[in-house]
C-alpha positions in Angstrom: -30.8 22.4 18.1 -30.6 25.9 19.5 -27.0 27.0 19.8 -27.6 30.7 19.9 -25.8 31.5 23.1 -22.4 30.8 24.6 -23.7 28.1 26.9 -24.3 26.0 23.8 -20.7 26.2 22.6 -20.6 22.4 22.5 -22.8 22.6 19.4 -20.0 24.1 17.4 -18.9 21.6 14.7 -15.4 23.1 14.5 -14.7 22.9 18.3 -16.2 19.4 18.6 -14.3 18.1 15.6 -11.0 19.6 16.8 -11.4 18.1 20.2 -12.3 14.7 18.7 -9.3 14.8 16.3 -6.9 15.7 19.1 -8.2 12.7 21.1 -7.9 10.4 18.1 -4.4 11.8 17.3 -3.3 11.2 20.9 -4.8 7.7 20.8 -3.0 6.8 17.6 0.2 8.4 18.9 0.1 6.1 21.9 -0.2 3.1 19.6 2.7 4.2 17.5 4.9 5.1 20.5 6.7 1.7 20.5 8.2 2.5 17.1 9.0 6.1 17.7 6.6 7.6 15.2 3.8 10.1 15.7 0.5 9.8 13.8 1.3 13.0 11.8 4.7 11.6 10.7 3.1 8.3 9.9 0.5 10.1 7.7 3.3 11.9 5.8 5.2 8.6 5.3 2.1 6.9 4.0 1.3 9.8 1.6 4.8 9.9 0.2 4.8 6.1 -0.1 1.4 6.1 -2.0 2.0 9.2 -4.2 5.8 8.9 -4.9 8.0 11.9 -4.9 6.2 15.0 -3.9 7.0 18.6 -3.0 6.2 20.1 0.4 3.2 22.0 -1.0 1.9 18.9 -2.8 2.2 16.9 0.3 0.4 19.6 2.3 -2.4 19.7 -0.3 -2.9 15.9 -0.2 -3.2 16.0 3.6 -4.8 19.4 4.1 -1.8 20.5 6.2 0.0 23.8 6.3 3.5 23.9 4.8 5.1 24.8 8.2 3.7 21.6 9.8 4.7 19.5 6.7 8.2 21.0 6.7 8.8 20.5 10.4 7.7 16.8 10.3 9.5 16.1 7.1 12.7 17.4 8.7 12.3 15.0 11.6 11.6 12.1 9.1 14.7 13.1 7.1 16.9 13.2 10.2 15.8 9.6 10.9 16.5 8.6 7.4 12.9 7.8 6.5 12.6 10.2 3.6 15.1 11.9 1.3 14.8 15.6 0.3 16.4 16.6 -2.9 16.2 19.4 -5.5 13.8 18.7 -8.3 15.6 18.1 -11.6 13.2 20.4 -13.6 12.9 23.2 -11.0 15.8 23.8 -8.5 13.4 25.9 -6.3 11.3 22.8 -5.7 12.3 20.1 -3.2 11.2 16.6 -3.8 10.4 14.3 -0.9 10.7 10.5 -1.4 10.4 7.6 1.0 13.7 5.7 1.7 14.0 2.0 2.2 14.3 2.7 5.9 11.1 4.7 5.8 9.3 1.9 3.9 10.4 -0.5 6.6 9.3 1.9 9.4 5.9 2.2 7.7 5.6 -1.6 7.6 6.3 -1.6 11.4 3.6 1.0 11.8 0.8 -0.8 9.9 -0.1 -3.4 12.5 -0.1 -0.7 15.2 -2.4 1.5 13.1 -4.7 -1.5 12.4 -4.9 -2.2 16.1 -5.9 1.3 16.9 -8.4 1.4 14.0 -9.9 -1.9 15.2 -10.4 -0.6 18.7 -12.3 2.4 17.3 -14.4 0.2 15.0 -15.2 -2.2 17.8 -16.3 0.6 20.0 -18.6 2.1 17.4 -19.7 -1.0 15.7 -19.7 -1.6 12.0 -22.9 0.3 11.2 -22.0 3.4 13.2 -18.4 3.3 11.8 -19.7 3.4 8.3 -22.1 6.2 9.2 -19.3 8.1 10.9 -17.0 7.9 7.9 -19.9 8.9 5.5 -20.7 11.9 7.7 -17.1 13.0 7.8 -16.9 12.8 4.0 -20.2 14.7 3.7 -18.9 17.5 5.9 -15.7 17.7 3.8 -17.9 18.2 0.7 -20.1 20.8 2.4 -17.2 23.0 3.4 -15.2 22.8 0.2 
């Protein structure tokens, strides 16, 4: 594929992936709208739920998100009572983020909505293409590491 001039900008993996991820994010956000969560916030809740108490930087590392985005979204989740933020017992400079009971309940409300959105994508692609898509995404991740 010749992508040597600007008219072939659509060949850019970065631009194409960013556009696709924005579309998918907006799609999942629409599915989560009835419960008042955004997909980014849902991802953070899920990560905290799966990994237990984490710092902002650890959470960012798990999700490949910058600390500013993590901090902004954690603050929203904290204000809603979905996570707690406390000073670490061993290191007062470190803040630990943990999911609350309310956050766990909100995550349970989100799961069927996430599954509906995921199912729509899987139905649109078909099982074989979905597996190929996920395999290619993982392969790209490994290439760029």
